[in-house]
C-alpha positions in Angstrom: 114.6 70.3 93.1 114.4 73.8 94.5 113.4 77.0 92.5 116.2 78.8 94.3 119.9 78.0 95.0 120.4 75.9 98.1 121.9 78.7 100.1 118.5 80.7 99.7 116.3 77.9 100.7 114.2 78.4 103.7 114.2 82.3 103.2 111.0 84.3 103.8 109.4 84.9 100.3 107.2 87.8 99.7 105.8 90.2 96.8 105.3 93.9 96.7 101.8 95.5 96.8 98.4 94.0 97.1 97.7 93.0 93.5 99.4 91.0 90.9 100.0 94.0 88.5 101.5 96.0 91.4 103.8 93.1 92.5 105.1 93.1 88.9 105.4 96.6 88.4 107.4 97.2 91.6 109.5 94.1 91.1 110.4 95.5 87.8 111.7 98.6 89.4 113.8 96.7 91.8 115.2 94.7 89.0 116.1 97.8 87.1 118.0 99.4 90.0 115.5 102.1 90.6 113.7 100.7 93.7 115.6 100.2 96.9 113.0 101.0 99.6 109.5 99.9 100.5 107.1 100.5 103.2 104.0 98.8 104.7 101.6 100.0 107.4 102.8 98.8 110.9 99.1 97.5 111.6 99.4 95.2 108.6 102.4 93.5 110.3 100.5 93.3 113.5 97.2 92.0 112.0 98.9 89.6 109.5 101.6 88.4 112.0 104.3 89.3 109.4 107.9 89.2 110.9 109.5 92.5 111.5 112.4 93.0 108.9 115.7 93.1 110.3 118.9 94.8 108.8 121.2 92.1 107.5 118.4 89.6 106.7 118.0 87.9 103.3 114.6 87.2 101.8 113.3 86.2 98.4 111.2 88.6 96.4 108.6 86.8 94.1 106.6 87.9 91.1 102.9 87.6 90.7 103.1 84.1 89.7 105.1 83.4 92.8 108.3 82.8 90.9 111.4 83.8 92.9 112.9 86.7 91.1 115.6 88.1 93.3 117.2 87.9 96.7 117.3 91.1 98.7 119.2 92.1 101.9 117.5 94.3 104.3 119.9 97.2 105.0 117.8 99.3 107.3 114.5 99.6 109.0 112.7 102.6 110.7 109.3 102.9 111.9 108.0 106.4 111.5 104.8 108.2 110.7 103.4 108.6 107.3 103.8 112.3 107.4 107.5 112.0 108.6 108.6 110.1 105.6 111.2 112.3 103.8 112.0 113.2 100.1 114.9 110.9 100.0 113.0 107.7 101.1 110.3 108.6 98.6 112.9 108.9 95.9 114.5 105.5 97.0 110.9 103.8 96.7 111.5 104.5 93.0 107.9 105.0 91.9 106.6 107.4 89.4 108.7 110.6 89.1 110.2 109.8 92.4 109.2 112.9 94.0 107.9 113.3 97.4 104.5 114.6 96.3 104.0 111.5 94.1 105.0 109.1 96.9 102.4 110.8 99.3 99.6 110.7 96.8 100.2 107.2 95.7 100.7 105.8 99.2 97.8 107.8 100.6 95.7 106.3 97.8 97.1 102.7 98.7 96.4 102.9 102.3 92.9 104.4 101.9 92.4 101.4 99.6 93.4 99.0 102.4 90.7 100.8 104.5 93.0 102.7 106.8 94.8 106.0 106.4 95.7 108.8 108.5 98.7 111.2 108.2 100.0 110.1 111.8 99.8 106.2 110.8 102.9 104.2 111.6 105.0 102.7 108.8 107.6 100.2 108.6 110.1 101.7 106.1 112.5 99.4 104.9 115.7 99.9 102.7 117.2 96.9 100.9 119.7 96.0 98.2 119.6 93.2 95.6 122.1 90.5 96.4 121.2 88.3 93.4 118.8 88.3 90.5 117.1 84.9 89.8 116.4 83.9 86.2 112.8 83.0 85.2 113.0 79.4 83.7 112.8 79.7 79.9 109.6 77.4 79.7 108.0 79.7 82.2 109.2 82.9 80.7 107.7 82.1 77.2 104.3 81.0 78.5 
């Protein structure tokens, strides 16, 4: 028995962030309807051999326990420099007070923590929409 509806079997699965706490925090923003964009360093896609997101693709977002929590559709992808990310995209990432200043500070710290930051680093900026929220099985939600 699959942990997702049959129509979603085989989709790419991924989590936000680089820690369990961040994965769950950002997922909660998505499920609350506050987060509809995300970004990652282009070098990460290249070094980890991640498939580049494409508009129209569906994927499964998992929580820190790797449980499927929602299906998202990529609605747009742009590759741009860190210092070219605008206030609208920062707002749509849904974090903190949703300001451009907060976005810059938090993302600079994140990328520095990953060992690589520069204002001209290239980012994969992805917009998405939630297609379907997936329930956490009751026995797992309680434990």
